[in-house]
C-alpha positions, 0 to 999 in steps of 0.5 A, spaced: 328 188 725 324 186 732 326 183 738 324 175 736 318 173 736 316 165 739 312 162 731 308 155 733 308 150 726 303 145 727 304 140 722 305 132 721 313 131 720 311 123 719 309 125 711 312 133 710 319 132 715 323 135 709 319 141 708 318 143 715 325 142 717 326 148 711 319 152 714 323 152 721 330 154 718 326 161 715 323 162 721 329 162 725 333 166 720 328 172 721 330 172 728 324 168 730 323 162 735 320 157 731 316 151 735 315 144 732 308 142 734 307 134 731 301 131 730 303 125 727 298 119 727 300 115 721 307 113 722 313 115 727 316 121 724 324 122 721 325 125 727 322 129 733 318 136 734 319 140 740 312 139 741 312 131 740 306 127 737 307 122 743 306 129 747 300 131 743 297 124 743 297 124 750 294 131 752 288 128 747 287 123 752 291 117 748 297 114 748 301 114 741 301 106 740 292 106 741 292 113 737 296 110 731 292 103 732 285 108 732 288 111 726 286 105 722 281 104 724 277 111 726 281 116 722 276 122 725 277 119 732 284 119 732 284 126 728 279 129 734 284 127 739 291 130 736 286 137 734 284 137 742 290 135 744 294 140 740 289 146 741 290 145 750 298 146 748 298 152 745 293 154 750 297 153 755 303 157 751 298 162 750 297 163 757 304 163 759 305 168 753 309 163 750 307 163 744 306 170 739 304 167 731 301 161 729 303 157 722 300 151 720 302 148 713 301 141 709 295 138 705 288 137 707 288 133 714 294 139 716 290 144 714 283 141 718 288 141 724 291 147 724 285 151 723 281 148 729 286 150 733 287 156 730 280 158 731 280 157 739 285 162 739 284 169 740 281 175 735 289 178 733 294 173 735 297 172 729 294 165 724 297 163 717 295 156 714 299 155 708 296 149 703 293 147 697 286 146 701 285 153 702 282 155 696 277 149 696 269 152 697 267 146 699 271 146 706 274 153 706 267 155 711 270 149 715 276 151 716 275 158 718 268 160 719 268 167 723 276 166 725 281 172 723 286 166 720 290 168 712 289 163 708 295 162 704 294 158 697 300 155 696 297 152 689 301 146 689 301 140 695 306 140 700 311 134 698 318 134 696 320 140 696 321 144 688 322 151 686 315 153 685 313 150 692 319 154 696 317 160 693 310 158 696 313 156 702 317 162 702 311 168 702 307 164 707 314 164 712 314 172 710 307 173 711 306 169 718 312 172 721 311 180 718 305 179 722 308 177 729 313 183 728 308 188 726 302 186 731 298 189 735 296 182 740 290 180 742 290 185 749 285 190 745 283 195 748 277 201 748 276 207 752 268 209 749 263 204 749 263 199 743 257 199 739 256 194 733 253 196 727 251 191 721 252 193 714 253 191 707 253 194 700 245 197 699 245 200 706 252 202 706 249 211 705 246 209 712 251 205 715 256 211 713 253 216 716 251 212 723 259 212 724 259 218 724 254 220 729 255 215 734 262 217 734 260 224 735 256 221 741 261 218 745 262 210 742 267 207 738 263 203 732 265 197 729 262 195 722 260 187 721 259 187 714 253 182 714 255 177 708 253 171 712 260 171 716 261 178 718 254 178 722 255 171 725 261 174 728 258 179 730 253 175 734 258 171 737 263 177 738 256 180 742 255 173 745 263 174 748 261 181 752 264 184 745 259 190 745 255 195 749 249 195 743 248 194 737 244 199 731 242 192 727 241 196 720 241 189 717 237 184 718 236 180 711 240 174 714 233 172 717 231 171 710 237 168 708 238 163 712 229 162 712 230 161 704 238 158 702 241 164 700 248 166 699 248 171 704 246 166 710 248 167 717 246 161 721 240 159 726 242 165 730 241 171 727 239 176 732 239 171 740 245 174 742 243 181 743 236 179 746 240 174 751 245 179 752 241 185 754 244 190 750 241 195 747 238 194 739 236 199 735 233 194 728 232 196 721 229 191 715 235 192 710 237 186 705 229 183 708 227 186 701 232 182 697 234 174 696 242 173 694 241 168 688 248 169 684 251 163 681 246 159 683 242 157 676 237 152 681 234 158 685 234 163 679 230 159 675 226 158 681 224 165 682 225 167 674 218 170 675 221 176 680 223 182 680 232 181 680 237 185 679 244 183 676 250 186 679 254 180 677 255 173 675 256 172 682 251 175 685 244 176 683 238 180 688 231 177 687 225 180 691 223 177 697 215 176 696 210 177 702 208 171 705 217 170 705 217 176 710 211 174 713 216 168 715 222 172 717 217 177 722 214 170 726 221 168 727 224 175 729 218 176 732 220 170 737 227 173 738 224 180 739 220 177 745 226 174 748 229 181 749 232 181 756 234 190 754 230 195 750 230 194 743 226 199 737 225 196 730 224 202 725 221 201 719 223 206 713 216 207 709 219 210 703 224 203 702 229 198 705 235 199 701 238 202 695 234 197 691 228 199 694 225 206 691 218 208 687 221 207 680 225 200 681 224 193 680 224 191 687 220 196 690 215 192 694 211 196 698 205 191 700 210 185 701 214 189 706 207 192 709 205 185 709 212 184 713 210 190 718 203 188 720 205 180 721 211 183 726 206 187 730 203 182 730 206 176 733 209 181 738 208 182 745 211 189 745 208 192 738 209 199 739 216 198 740 216 197 731 216 205 729 214 207 722 218 212 719 217 217 713 224 216 710 228 211 706 232 207 709 239 208 704 239 216 707 243 221 712 236 222 715 235 215 717 242 214 720 240 220 725 233 218 727 237 211 728 242 213 731 238 218 736 233 213 738 240 208 741 242 213 744 236 214 748 236 206 749 243 206 751 241 212 756 235 208 759 239 202 761 245 206 763 243 213 766 241 209 771 246 206 773 250 212 773 246 216 778 245 210 783 254 210 783 253 218 784 248 216 790 
């Protein structure tokens, strides 16, 4: 058994005291130190937390009496106060190395408060939310976002202990205890420059080949799944300084955001690397399709276009020349702001595993419309390089990695020479 770790339990004791005592005792039985952080807003709790709701309210900016009054008149503001107070306290514990994992237990409000705190904690810290809301499609994005939060779906509400609920809470406690026992922690070190690579299934062959080639060139490649959340997380990590460059093979999130596809990464795609000034090699994988699976309205609207049906939830619809021109406008605007070197590689034989001669997605005229508009809008159109290759090949990966190495050395060789002098 590993030496005991400190696990913070974020909860509202005023409505779930009995259930939280079970959680606390179970964590302690594993040899760890449970710390109850109570954010109760409605009523005085049946017993105080190790970190009391009065302390949480005060750190958020309100006295407890004012918080309870606010809860009756403006529940959203009261909840925001407790999120702010709880986050401040947990971050203090983190700076003092007095917290090793966080678990949240409860329903809708507890899930919102706990995950809002968890999203402010560093990558790698164990974080788990046990809730009947864990699988709610309308809320899960707000709870998790791009954070490494583990959601445990209890199915049952966390109200009054019973044999079925006990089984689920026991599993959740086992999960957080296992995490803190085995975690590498948040101090993750790299001995080589890190390069982000965007990826998804229709560009996978090129990505897999590029990973090995980058390793051979002395880089640590980090693959980010461009399904919406993964490429949004990549943007956030680039902004935080995590990467020394990016091989952005799968830039399809641009069209997904413009035309409301399932893989929408939000409005900031390509912005972080441009602002950071790190070397970028880009490619158009994913710009050739829109993901509309499970969306009868969008599939009906695009029924005249070529479609590829993988399953009921994954249907890819061909983008039009006009849509690609709009995507080119956005990409050009962002690349024109880039502070570092970049190259956009265009494979002339197809942009994805779906985009090949003889297949319905293949549309070289639409692709050409994108390239023409991109060059027209760019301040440096010579940075667009057309290759007589297909993207879904090791040969394209080799070209992308070679170009990245050239750009990287363009940025770093002068610094190395200056240091040597």
